[in-house]
C-alpha positions as CSV (number, residue, x, y, z in Angstrom):
1,M,-14.0,10.4,103.0
2,V,-10.5,11.3,101.9
3,K,-10.0,15.4,103.0
4,I,-9.6,17.5,99.8
5,R,-6.5,20.2,99.9
6,V,-7.4,23.0,98.0
7,D,-4.2,24.7,97.0
8,R,-5.5,28.0,95.4
9,F,-9.1,29.3,95.8
10,I,-9.8,31.9,93.5
11,Q,-13.2,34.1,93.0
12,S,-14.3,35.9,90.6
13,R,-17.5,36.9,89.0
14,R,-18.0,33.6,86.9
15,K,-21.5,31.7,87.6
16,T,-20.2,28.4,87.9
17,I,-17.4,26.5,90.5
18,G,-14.4,25.4,87.9
19,L,-11.1,22.7,89.0
20,E,-8.2,22.3,87.8
21,V,-5.0,20.4,88.8
22,T,-1.7,21.4,87.8
23,S,0.9,19.8,86.0
24,G,2.5,20.4,89.9
25,G,-0.1,18.4,91.1
26,E,-2.0,21.8,92.6
27,L,-5.9,21.9,92.8
28,V,-6.7,24.9,91.7
29,V,-10.5,26.0,92.6
30,R,-12.4,28.7,90.9
31,A,-15.6,30.2,92.3
32,P,-18.1,32.8,92.5
33,Y,-18.0,35.3,94.8
34,S,-21.6,34.3,96.4
35,V,-20.6,30.7,96.6
36,N,-21.6,28.8,99.1
37,R,-19.1,27.1,101.9
38,N,-21.2,23.7,102.3
39,L,-21.9,23.5,98.7
40,L,-18.6,24.0,97.9
41,Q,-17.9,21.5,100.4
42,D,-20.2,19.1,98.4
43,F,-19.3,19.6,95.2
44,L,-15.2,18.6,96.0
45,N,-16.7,15.7,97.2
46,K,-18.4,14.6,94.3
47,K,-15.5,15.0,92.2
48,A,-13.4,13.6,94.9
49,G,-12.5,10.7,92.4
50,W,-11.8,13.2,89.9
51,I,-9.0,15.0,91.4
52,M,-7.4,12.1,93.0
53,K,-7.0,10.7,89.5
54,K,-5.4,13.7,88.4
55,K,-3.5,14.4,91.2
56,A,-1.7,10.9,90.7
57,L,-1.2,11.6,86.6
58,A,0.5,14.7,87.8
59,K,3.0,12.8,89.9
60,K,3.0,10.4,87.4
61,R,4.6,12.8,84.9
62,T,6.2,15.0,87.1
63,D,8.1,11.7,88.2
64,I,8.7,10.7,84.3
65,N,10.1,14.0,83.4
66,R,12.6,14.2,86.4
67,D,13.9,10.7,85.2
68,L,14.6,11.9,81.8
69,D,15.6,15.1,83.1
70,L,18.9,16.2,80.5
71,E,21.0,16.8,83.8
72,T,20.6,13.4,85.0
73,S,19.3,11.1,81.9
74,N,21.4,12.5,79.2
75,K,18.2,11.5,76.9
76,V,16.2,13.8,74.5
77,L,13.3,12.7,72.2
78,F,13.6,13.5,68.8
79,L,11.0,11.8,66.0
80,G,9.7,10.1,69.1
81,K,12.3,8.3,69.8
82,Y,14.6,8.5,72.9
83,F,18.8,9.5,71.9
84,P,21.5,9.9,74.3
85,V,23.4,13.2,74.8
86,K,27.1,12.8,74.5
87,I,30.1,15.5,75.0
88,H,32.3,16.2,72.6
89,R,35.2,18.8,72.0
90,G,34.2,20.3,69.0
91,K,32.3,24.0,68.6
92,R,28.8,22.8,67.5
93,V,26.5,20.5,67.8
94,F,25.5,17.5,65.6
95,F,23.5,14.8,65.6
96,D,24.4,10.7,65.1
97,Q,22.2,8.0,66.2
98,G,22.5,10.8,69.9
99,F,23.2,14.4,70.4
100,F,26.9,15.3,70.4
101,V,26.8,19.0,72.1
102,P,31.0,20.8,73.4
103,E,31.6,20.3,76.6
104,T,29.5,22.6,78.9
105,D,26.9,22.3,82.2
106,A,23.7,21.4,82.4
107,A,22.0,24.6,81.0
108,G,24.5,24.8,78.3
109,K,23.7,21.0,77.2
110,K,19.8,22.2,77.4
111,K,20.4,25.5,75.3
112,A,22.6,23.8,72.8
113,V,20.3,20.6,72.5
114,T,17.2,23.3,72.0
115,G,18.7,25.1,69.5
116,W,19.5,22.3,67.8
117,L,16.0,21.0,67.8
118,K,14.2,24.5,66.5
119,K,16.7,24.0,63.5
120,E,15.7,20.8,62.6
121,A,12.0,21.8,63.5
122,R,11.9,24.7,60.8
123,K,13.6,22.0,58.1
124,Y,11.5,19.0,58.9
125,L,8.3,21.3,59.7
126,N,8.6,23.3,56.1
127,F,9.5,20.4,54.0
128,R,6.3,17.9,55.5
129,V,3.5,21.6,55.0
130,E,4.8,21.8,51.8
131,R,4.1,17.9,50.7
132,L,0.8,17.4,52.4
133,A,-0.4,21.0,51.1
134,G,0.8,20.2,47.8
135,R,-1.6,16.6,48.4
136,L,-4.4,18.2,49.9
137,G,-4.5,21.1,47.4
138,I,-4.5,23.1,50.1
139,D,-2.4,27.4,49.7
140,Y,-1.1,28.6,53.3
141,G,0.9,31.6,53.7
142,R,3.9,31.6,55.8
143,I,5.3,29.4,58.8
144,R,6.6,30.4,61.8
145,I,8.0,27.9,64.8
146,T,7.7,28.8,68.4
147,S,8.0,28.0,71.4
148,A,4.8,27.8,72.6
149,K,4.3,25.1,75.5
150,K,0.5,24.4,75.6
151,R,0.0,24.7,71.7
152,W,1.1,22.3,69.2
153,G,0.0,24.3,65.9
154,S,-2.4,27.4,64.8
155,C,-3.5,28.7,62.1
156,S,-3.9,32.7,61.7
157,G,-5.0,35.4,59.3
158,G,-3.5,35.3,56.2
159,S,-3.4,31.4,55.9
160,N,-0.4,31.4,58.0
161,L,1.0,28.3,60.3
162,N,2.9,28.7,63.6
163,F,4.1,25.6,65.0
164,T,5.9,24.5,68.3
165,Y,9.5,23.8,67.4
166,R,8.8,20.9,70.2
167,L,6.6,19.1,67.8
168,I,9.8,17.8,66.0
169,M,10.1,15.4,69.6
170,A,6.8,13.6,68.8
171,P,6.4,10.6,65.7
172,A,6.3,11.6,62.3
173,E,3.0,10.4,61.8
174,V,1.5,12.7,64.8
175,I,3.9,15.9,63.5
176,D,1.6,15.1,60.4
177,Y,-1.4,14.9,62.1
178,V,-1.0,18.2,63.7
179,I,0.4,19.8,60.2
180,I,-3.3,18.3,58.7
181,H,-5.1,20.1,61.3
182,E,-3.8,23.4,60.8
183,L,-4.4,23.3,56.9
184,M,-7.5,22.1,57.5
185,H,-8.0,25.3,59.5
186,I,-7.7,27.3,56.2
187,R,-11.3,25.8,54.8
188,Q,-12.4,25.6,57.7
189,Q,-12.1,28.0,61.1
190,N,-13.7,26.3,63.6
191,H,-14.1,22.8,65.0
192,S,-17.3,21.8,63.4
193,K,-18.5,18.9,61.9
194,K,-17.3,19.6,58.5
195,F,-13.6,20.8,59.7
196,W,-13.5,17.2,61.6
197,K,-15.0,15.4,58.7
198,E,-12.4,17.1,56.1
199,V,-9.6,16.0,58.7
200,A,-10.4,12.2,58.6
201,Q,-10.6,11.9,55.2
202,A,-7.0,13.3,54.9
203,I,-5.8,11.3,58.2
204,P,-8.9,8.7,58.7
205,D,-6.9,7.7,62.0
206,Y,-6.4,10.8,63.5
207,K,-8.1,10.1,66.4
208,K,-5.1,7.9,67.6
209,Y,-2.7,10.5,66.8
210,Q,-5.2,13.2,69.2
211,R,-5.0,10.1,72.0
212,W,-0.9,10.3,71.3
213,L,-0.7,13.9,72.4
214,K,-2.8,13.6,75.3
215,D,-1.2,11.0,77.0
216,N,2.4,12.1,76.1
217,G,2.5,15.8,75.1
218,Y,4.2,16.5,78.5
219,R,7.1,14.2,77.4
220,L,8.0,16.5,74.4
221,V,10.4,18.9,76.5
222,V,14.3,19.0,76.8
């Protein structure tokens, strides 16, 4: 039997045992104050397969991101494709089948590329929201571009829409799915069957794009 190592053990007033494998591969166990140690060990043994699978996936993702680190690989995603990052003698960042940034260190390159992506995300997302909302007959408020790491988009009060700039790194079809998802929340502020039915009517193969985000979302970083 594989010995399960617990990296963080958190007790609270919760009633059930919860497991989380972080992006760094750490196993976090959350349990009630009254948890029985033998019961906890039995629970971990039963979940051993799931835990090892999640740890292997976290390691794979970490290795891939390390290989694509801007300092070593000089590659960044834009609209679903990797493009090289190159140095030029100018003072501004521009894109021409690659990212051309002023000569600087790794931190400077990251800041320059991230800033360019944020500007492009603002232009592109505003354009696509206007197009898709018009097609669907949905009125919306303002659009805000964020630096969120765990949420692709959200719909707040007043029909305002929020999107992380990281979306600009995803394929166009995936971006459209996220936009439609949030636009539909203006009509249905929940994830009911009616909500998903309306999403499916607007984008029939939306599940394919959901899967893409689940499998590849961790790549959408600089």
